[in-house]
C-alpha positions as CSV (number, residue, x, y, z in Angstrom):
1,M,40.4,42.6,60.3
2,T,42.8,43.5,62.8
3,P,46.4,43.6,61.2
4,P,49.3,42.3,63.6
5,N,52.2,44.6,64.9
6,A,54.5,42.6,62.1
7,T,53.8,43.9,58.4
8,A,54.5,40.6,56.7
9,T,53.3,37.1,58.5
10,R,55.1,33.8,57.1
11,P,55.2,31.3,59.8
12,A,56.9,28.1,58.8
13,D,53.3,26.7,59.1
14,P,51.7,29.5,57.6
15,L,47.7,28.2,58.5
16,A,48.5,27.9,62.1
17,D,48.9,31.5,62.2
18,P,45.0,33.1,62.6
19,V,45.9,36.1,60.9
20,F,47.7,34.5,58.2
21,A,44.7,32.0,57.8
22,E,42.2,34.5,58.0
23,R,43.5,36.8,55.1
24,Y,44.7,33.2,53.0
25,R,40.9,32.6,53.2
26,A,40.0,36.0,52.0
27,M,42.6,35.9,49.0
28,R,41.1,32.3,48.2
29,A,37.7,33.6,48.1
30,R,38.9,36.5,45.9
31,D,36.8,39.1,48.5
32,A,36.9,42.1,46.9
33,R,36.0,43.7,50.8
34,F,39.7,43.1,51.5
35,D,41.4,44.8,48.4
36,G,43.0,47.5,50.1
37,Q,43.2,46.5,53.3
38,F,46.5,44.1,53.0
39,I,48.4,43.2,50.2
40,T,49.1,39.3,48.9
41,G,53.1,39.1,48.1
42,V,53.6,35.9,46.0
43,H,57.4,35.2,46.3
44,S,57.4,32.2,44.0
45,T,56.5,34.7,41.1
46,G,57.5,37.9,42.5
47,I,54.8,40.0,42.2
48,Y,52.3,41.4,44.6
49,C,48.2,41.2,44.1
50,R,45.4,42.6,45.6
51,P,43.4,39.8,47.7
52,S,40.7,39.5,45.0
53,C,43.0,39.5,42.0
54,P,41.8,36.3,39.3
55,A,45.3,34.7,39.3
56,V,45.4,31.1,40.4
57,S,46.0,30.9,44.2
58,P,49.6,30.2,45.4
59,K,50.3,27.5,47.8
60,P,50.1,29.2,51.6
61,T,54.5,28.7,51.7
62,N,54.8,30.8,48.7
63,V,52.7,34.1,50.4
64,S,53.6,37.1,52.6
65,F,50.7,39.5,53.3
66,Y,51.7,42.9,53.6
67,L,49.5,46.5,55.2
68,T,51.6,48.9,52.5
69,A,52.9,48.2,48.7
70,A,55.9,50.2,50.4
71,A,56.5,46.7,52.2
72,A,56.0,44.5,49.2
73,H,58.7,47.0,47.0
74,E,61.3,46.8,49.8
75,A,60.7,42.7,50.0
76,G,61.6,43.0,46.2
77,L,58.5,42.5,44.9
78,R,56.6,44.4,41.8
79,A,52.9,45.1,41.1
80,C,50.6,42.5,39.4
81,K,50.1,43.9,35.8
82,R,46.6,41.9,35.8
83,C,44.9,43.0,39.2
84,L,46.8,46.3,39.3
85,P,47.2,46.5,43.5
86,D,46.9,50.0,44.0
87,A,44.0,50.7,41.8
88,V,41.9,50.2,44.7
89,P,40.6,52.3,47.8
90,G,43.0,52.8,51.0
91,S,43.1,50.8,53.5
92,P,40.3,51.9,56.7
93,E,43.4,51.2,59.4
94,W,44.8,54.8,58.3
95,D,41.3,56.2,59.8
96,L,40.5,53.6,62.4
97,R,44.0,53.8,64.3
98,D,45.5,56.8,66.0
99,D,48.9,55.4,66.5
100,L,51.8,56.8,65.5
101,A,52.1,54.7,62.0
102,A,48.5,55.6,61.4
103,R,49.4,59.6,62.1
104,A,52.2,59.2,59.4
105,M,50.4,57.5,56.9
106,R,47.7,60.6,56.9
107,L,50.8,63.1,56.3
108,I,52.6,61.1,54.1
109,A,49.1,60.7,51.9
110,D,49.1,64.4,52.3
111,G,52.2,65.2,50.8
112,V,54.5,66.2,53.8
113,V,57.2,64.4,52.8
114,E,57.6,65.9,49.2
115,R,57.2,69.4,50.8
116,D,59.3,68.8,53.9
117,G,61.2,65.9,53.8
118,V,61.2,63.2,56.5
119,P,62.9,65.4,59.1
120,G,59.5,67.8,58.7
121,L,57.3,64.7,58.9
122,A,58.8,63.9,62.2
123,A,58.8,66.9,63.2
124,R,55.3,67.4,62.6
125,L,54.7,63.7,64.5
126,G,57.1,64.8,67.5
127,Y,59.5,62.3,66.7
128,T,63.0,62.1,65.5
129,P,63.5,61.2,62.2
130,R,65.6,57.9,63.5
131,H,62.8,56.9,65.5
132,L,59.8,57.8,63.5
133,T,62.1,55.4,60.6
134,R,62.4,52.9,63.4
135,V,58.5,52.5,64.3
136,L,57.3,52.4,60.5
137,T,59.4,49.6,59.7
138,A,58.8,47.6,62.5
139,E,55.0,48.2,61.8
140,L,54.4,48.6,58.3
141,G,57.4,47.1,56.6
142,A,59.2,50.2,55.1
143,G,60.3,53.0,56.6
144,P,59.0,57.0,55.5
145,L,61.3,57.3,52.4
146,A,59.6,54.0,51.2
147,L,56.5,54.7,51.9
148,S,56.6,58.0,50.4
149,R,57.8,56.6,47.2
150,A,55.4,54.0,47.0
151,H,52.1,56.9,47.5
152,R,54.1,58.7,44.7
153,A,53.9,55.6,42.3
154,Q,50.5,55.3,43.1
155,T,49.5,58.9,42.2
156,A,51.6,58.6,39.5
157,R,49.6,55.2,38.0
158,A,46.3,57.1,38.4
159,L,47.1,60.0,36.8
160,L,48.9,58.5,33.8
161,T,45.6,55.8,33.7
162,S,42.9,58.5,33.9
163,T,44.1,61.6,32.4
164,S,45.7,62.9,29.6
165,L,48.3,65.2,31.6
166,P,51.6,65.1,30.0
167,V,53.9,62.6,31.3
168,A,56.5,65.2,32.1
169,D,53.5,67.0,34.4
170,V,52.4,64.0,36.1
171,A,55.6,63.2,37.3
172,F,56.0,66.6,38.9
173,A,52.1,66.4,40.1
174,S,52.8,63.1,41.5
175,G,55.7,64.7,43.8
176,F,58.8,63.2,41.8
177,G,61.8,65.4,41.6
178,S,63.3,64.4,38.6
179,I,61.9,62.7,35.2
180,R,64.8,60.4,35.6
181,Q,63.6,59.4,39.3
182,F,59.9,59.2,38.2
183,N,60.8,57.1,35.2
184,D,63.4,54.7,37.5
185,T,60.3,54.6,40.3
186,I,57.9,53.4,37.6
187,R,59.5,50.9,35.9
188,A,60.5,49.3,39.2
189,V,57.1,49.0,40.9
190,Y,55.3,47.9,37.4
191,E,57.7,47.0,35.0
192,R,57.1,49.0,32.6
193,S,57.7,52.7,31.4
194,P,55.5,55.3,31.9
195,L,54.1,55.3,28.2
196,E,54.0,51.9,28.3
197,L,51.1,52.2,31.6
198,R,49.1,54.4,29.9
199,A,49.2,52.8,26.5
200,T,48.3,49.3,28.5
201,A,45.1,51.5,30.1
202,R,44.0,52.8,27.0
203,L,43.3,49.2,25.8
204,R,41.5,47.5,28.5
205,D,38.2,47.9,29.5
206,R,38.6,51.0,32.7
207,Q,35.8,52.6,34.6
208,V,37.8,55.7,34.6
209,I,36.9,59.2,32.7
210,P,38.0,58.7,29.2
211,V,41.2,59.8,27.6
212,A,39.7,61.3,24.7
213,D,37.8,63.4,26.5
214,P,39.3,67.2,27.1
215,E,40.7,66.5,31.1
216,I,43.5,68.6,31.2
217,D,44.3,72.8,30.0
218,P,47.4,72.5,31.2
219,H,47.6,76.8,30.6
220,A,44.7,76.5,33.4
221,G,46.0,73.9,36.1
222,L,42.6,71.6,35.5
223,V,42.6,68.0,35.8
224,R,40.3,65.5,36.1
225,L,40.9,62.2,37.7
226,R,38.4,59.3,39.6
227,L,38.6,58.4,42.9
228,P,37.5,55.1,43.9
229,A,35.4,54.1,46.4
230,R,34.9,51.1,49.1
231,A,31.4,49.5,48.4
232,P,28.6,50.1,49.5
233,F,29.0,53.7,49.1
234,D,26.4,56.3,50.3
235,A,27.3,59.2,48.1
236,A,24.0,60.7,47.8
237,G,24.0,61.2,52.0
238,V,27.3,62.9,52.0
239,F,26.3,65.0,49.0
240,H,23.2,65.9,51.1
241,W,25.4,66.8,54.1
242,L,27.6,69.1,52.3
243,G,24.4,70.6,50.2
244,T,22.4,71.6,53.5
245,R,25.3,73.4,54.7
246,A,27.1,75.0,51.6
247,L,27.9,78.6,52.3
248,D,27.1,81.3,49.6
249,G,30.1,82.6,47.6
250,V,32.2,79.5,48.9
251,E,30.3,76.4,47.8
252,E,27.6,75.1,45.7
253,A,26.0,71.8,45.6
254,G,23.5,69.7,43.9
255,P,22.3,66.1,44.8
256,L,25.3,64.3,43.4
257,H,27.7,67.1,42.9
258,Y,29.5,69.9,45.2
259,R,31.8,72.6,43.9
260,R,33.7,75.1,46.1
261,T,36.6,77.3,46.4
262,L,39.7,75.8,48.2
263,R,43.6,77.0,49.8
264,L,46.0,74.2,49.0
265,P,49.4,74.3,50.0
266,G,50.6,76.3,47.1
267,G,47.3,78.6,46.4
268,P,44.0,79.1,45.8
269,A,41.9,76.2,43.8
270,L,38.4,75.8,42.3
271,V,37.3,72.1,43.0
272,R,33.9,69.9,41.8
273,F,33.3,66.7,42.7
274,E,30.5,64.3,41.5
275,A,29.6,60.7,42.2
276,G,30.8,58.4,39.8
277,G,30.8,54.7,39.0
278,D,27.8,52.1,39.8
279,A,27.5,49.8,42.9
280,D,29.8,47.6,42.5
281,A,32.6,49.8,41.9
282,P,31.5,53.4,43.3
283,S,34.0,56.5,43.0
284,I,34.1,60.4,43.2
285,D,34.6,62.4,40.0
286,V,37.2,65.2,40.8
287,E,37.8,67.9,38.4
288,A,40.3,70.6,40.3
289,R,42.0,74.0,39.1
290,L,45.0,74.0,40.6
291,A,47.3,77.3,41.3
292,T,50.1,74.1,41.0
293,L,49.9,70.7,40.0
294,A,52.2,69.7,43.1
295,D,48.8,70.2,44.9
296,L,47.2,67.5,43.6
297,P,48.0,64.6,46.1
298,P,47.0,66.6,49.2
299,L,43.9,67.6,47.3
300,V,43.5,63.8,46.9
301,A,43.9,62.9,50.5
302,R,41.4,65.6,51.7
303,V,38.6,64.6,48.9
304,R,39.3,60.8,50.4
305,R,38.7,61.8,53.8
306,L,35.8,64.4,52.8
307,F,33.9,61.5,51.4
308,D,35.4,58.6,53.6
309,L,35.9,56.8,50.6
310,D,38.3,53.8,52.4
311,A,35.6,53.2,55.0
312,D,35.2,49.4,55.5
313,A,31.5,49.7,55.1
314,V,30.6,46.1,54.9
315,A,32.2,45.5,58.7
316,I,30.4,48.9,59.9
317,D,26.8,47.5,58.7
318,E,27.2,44.0,59.8
319,A,28.2,45.8,63.3
320,L,25.5,47.9,63.7
321,A,22.8,46.3,61.8
322,A,23.4,43.3,65.1
323,D,21.0,46.4,66.9
324,P,17.9,45.4,65.8
325,R,16.6,49.0,66.2
326,L,19.6,50.4,63.7
327,A,19.1,47.6,61.7
328,A,16.0,49.2,59.6
329,S,18.3,52.1,58.8
330,V,21.3,50.4,57.7
331,A,19.2,48.3,55.5
332,A,17.7,51.7,54.0
333,V,21.3,53.2,53.6
334,P,24.0,50.7,52.9
335,G,27.8,52.2,53.5
336,I,26.5,55.3,55.2
337,R,29.5,57.2,55.8
338,V,31.2,60.3,57.6
339,P,31.7,63.3,56.1
340,G,35.3,64.7,56.5
341,C,36.5,67.9,55.9
342,L,38.8,69.9,52.8
343,D,40.3,72.2,55.3
344,A,40.7,71.6,59.3
345,H,40.5,75.2,60.6
346,E,37.7,76.1,58.2
347,L,35.7,72.8,60.2
348,V,36.8,74.7,63.5
349,F,35.0,77.6,62.6
350,R,32.0,75.6,61.5
351,A,31.8,73.5,64.4
352,L,32.5,76.8,66.9
353,I,29.6,79.1,64.9
354,G,27.6,76.0,64.4
355,Q,27.2,74.8,68.3
356,Q,23.8,75.4,70.0
357,V,22.1,77.0,66.8
358,S,20.3,75.2,63.7
359,V,21.9,74.4,60.6
360,K,20.5,77.0,58.8
361,A,21.2,80.1,61.4
362,A,24.9,78.8,61.2
363,R,25.0,78.4,57.2
364,T,23.6,82.2,57.5
365,A,26.2,83.1,60.2
366,L,29.1,81.6,58.4
367,A,28.0,82.8,54.9
368,R,28.3,86.4,56.2
369,L,31.6,85.7,57.8
370,A,33.2,84.7,54.4
371,A,31.7,87.7,52.5
372,E,33.1,90.0,55.1
373,L,36.4,89.1,56.0
374,G,37.1,86.0,52.7
375,E,39.4,86.5,49.9
376,H,38.1,86.6,46.3
377,V,39.2,84.9,43.8
378,G,38.3,85.0,39.8
379,G,34.9,85.6,38.6
380,D,33.5,82.3,38.4
381,R,30.9,81.3,41.4
382,P,31.8,80.1,44.1
383,S,34.5,83.0,44.2
384,V,35.3,83.4,47.7
385,L,38.0,81.7,50.0
386,F,36.7,81.1,53.6
387,P,39.0,83.4,55.9
388,T,42.2,82.8,57.0
389,T,43.0,82.6,60.8
390,A,44.7,86.1,60.4
391,A,41.2,87.6,59.4
392,I,39.3,86.2,61.8
393,A,41.8,86.9,64.6
394,E,41.7,90.8,62.9
395,E,38.4,91.5,62.4
396,G,35.9,88.9,63.9
397,E,35.0,91.0,66.9
398,R,33.8,93.2,64.1
399,V,31.9,91.0,62.1
400,L,30.7,88.3,64.4
401,R,27.4,88.4,65.5
402,G,25.7,86.6,68.5
403,P,26.6,86.3,72.3
404,A,29.9,88.1,73.3
405,A,31.5,85.1,75.2
406,R,30.9,83.0,71.7
407,I,32.5,85.7,69.7
408,R,35.5,85.9,72.2
409,T,36.3,82.1,72.2
410,I,36.1,82.5,68.3
411,V,38.9,84.9,68.2
412,D,40.7,83.7,70.7
413,V,40.4,80.1,69.0
414,A,41.5,82.1,65.4
415,R,44.8,83.8,67.3
416,R,45.6,80.6,68.9
417,L,45.6,78.7,65.3
418,E,47.6,81.4,63.7
419,T,50.2,81.1,66.4
420,G,50.2,77.7,66.8
421,D,49.6,77.8,69.9
422,L,46.5,75.5,69.2
423,V,47.3,72.7,66.2
424,V,44.1,71.2,64.7
425,S,45.1,68.9,62.0
426,A,44.3,64.9,60.6
427,D,47.7,64.1,62.2
428,R,47.1,64.7,65.7
429,E,46.4,62.3,68.0
430,R,42.7,62.2,69.1
431,D,43.0,62.1,72.9
432,E,45.5,64.8,72.8
433,L,43.4,67.1,70.6
434,A,40.3,66.5,72.2
435,R,42.2,68.1,75.6
436,D,44.0,71.2,73.8
437,L,40.3,72.1,72.3
438,L,38.7,71.2,75.6
439,A,41.6,73.7,77.5
440,V,40.4,76.8,75.4
441,P,37.3,79.0,77.3
442,G,34.1,78.5,75.8
443,I,35.1,75.0,74.0
444,G,32.9,72.3,75.5
445,P,32.8,68.0,74.8
446,W,30.6,69.0,71.8
447,T,32.7,71.0,69.7
448,A,35.7,68.6,70.7
449,G,34.5,65.7,69.6
450,Y,32.9,67.3,66.5
451,V,36.1,67.9,65.7
452,S,37.6,64.6,66.2
453,M,34.9,63.2,64.4
454,R,35.2,65.0,61.2
455,V,38.8,66.0,61.0
456,T,41.0,62.8,62.5
457,R,38.7,60.7,60.9
458,A,37.7,59.4,64.2
459,P,35.4,56.5,63.8
460,D,33.7,56.2,67.5
461,V,32.6,59.1,68.6
462,L,28.3,59.7,70.0
463,L,27.9,63.2,70.3
464,T,24.7,62.7,72.9
465,S,24.7,66.1,74.1
466,D,23.6,67.1,70.6
467,L,19.8,67.3,70.5
468,V,19.1,66.6,66.9
469,L,20.9,63.7,67.3
470,R,18.9,62.4,70.5
471,Y,15.5,63.2,68.5
472,G,16.9,60.4,66.0
473,A,17.6,58.0,68.8
474,A,13.9,58.5,69.9
475,A,12.6,58.1,66.4
476,L,14.7,54.9,65.8
477,G,13.3,53.8,69.6
478,L,16.4,54.6,71.3
479,P,17.0,56.7,75.2
480,S,16.7,60.1,74.6
481,D,18.4,60.7,77.6
482,A,22.7,61.5,77.0
483,A,23.5,59.9,79.8
484,A,21.4,56.6,78.6
485,L,22.0,57.1,75.2
486,M,25.6,56.9,75.9
487,A,25.7,53.4,77.8
488,D,23.2,52.0,74.9
489,G,25.3,53.2,72.7
490,A,28.3,51.2,73.8
491,R,27.4,48.4,71.8
492,W,28.1,50.0,68.8
493,A,31.6,50.8,69.4
494,P,34.1,51.1,67.6
495,W,31.5,52.6,64.6
496,R,29.6,55.1,67.0
497,S,29.8,58.0,64.8
498,Y,28.8,55.8,61.8
499,A,25.6,54.9,64.0
500,S,25.7,58.8,64.9
501,M,25.3,59.5,61.5
502,H,22.5,56.9,61.0
503,L,20.7,58.9,64.0
504,W,21.0,62.5,62.5
505,R,19.3,60.8,59.6
506,A,16.3,59.6,61.3
507,A,15.9,63.0,63.7
508,P,12.6,64.1,62.5
């Protein structure tokens, strides 16, 4: 469902607008597929709901549809106490779209406004704060401060209802600057105090980690929470992908769990993920030992990207299954995901070292690099942080093995990343990032496409130069020639990254 440029649509004859009519039908059907993709604002009651809210459907003339909770807040609406409209997977639009608004939303979710303010957000995107505010207000119905405030409120609600974290710690972990600001925002958005919100959640039958469990050790910075995924969700496929590439000392993985060290803005962390929920309400359970609770919002944003939790799996599966040669694979693995990454710089080096070699060979080389240059933290396994760009730039030539040209490229990229001459991050415009990567001697289309697919969550990348992918294509009755496969795969747009996952899976 493609959103219009306007965030809210409420014409004089609402059902005459095709976008409004489509959303209204989804709301009338209480279709949970659209939860998180748009918000229903009901002006007669002053609340906003998820599309699947079980309440009586309002009249079209009383309804506006919004792309963000912040826009509903700006319209004077409060969150529905019955359906909790923000307790759902996020909108897939911010991964599918690559415009300024989408890239800003990725950075807001990563906590950039809390760390650097609106000027810092605007600078990251290459615009003035005034222009950024104007664009976001026009596209999403709210400026960056309001969008950040709504995101903090949603993070706080998740922590209040799924952990035993003290309320004061919830405030600062969510990015609020003061307890008063936290209390005022929660009351304005949910019409309840933080303690009332937590007490209500304990009384309802919730699909979250029970609050009676020892979820939080304030002294150790240990937090547990549950992140919802959009169904269907092939969690096993993501865990398998991560497991086959896990680096000794840095990562540990099993069929439905994954554990690793990680650098976050506030310091090193040890994180563990498990599959949770059920087929109708899947999720990822997160356990994190953090250097500071302020690192929780960026961690949550990265986990959502790593597991591709917000993908519109129903729409993707329908589009790919329309090709008879992919139909059986889609039926066998509904809700396939494109794994993202937790650290963009690390992913670049994985791509550079992994190109044109087997997964096993790349894993061995990367584990050796981590053992030689990574920082050791703590005594538990895993205990090694993946090396920094500075360490690889300084010592890479000594540690790396293989063709001299490849080593020069890896060290060159490390230096560029360290100095800022090359910027690789989730907020980059995809075509611009690809051009920057291809301008580096030794980087070709495969590496640029792979980085775009996994770092920026580009949904429409088909890496036809990948030999294993072409083997999988042949196994499914598709062309194994790169040019022919690219032409044939045009029918899968805009979901060719997901088609790639099916082709890789089919490889003998």
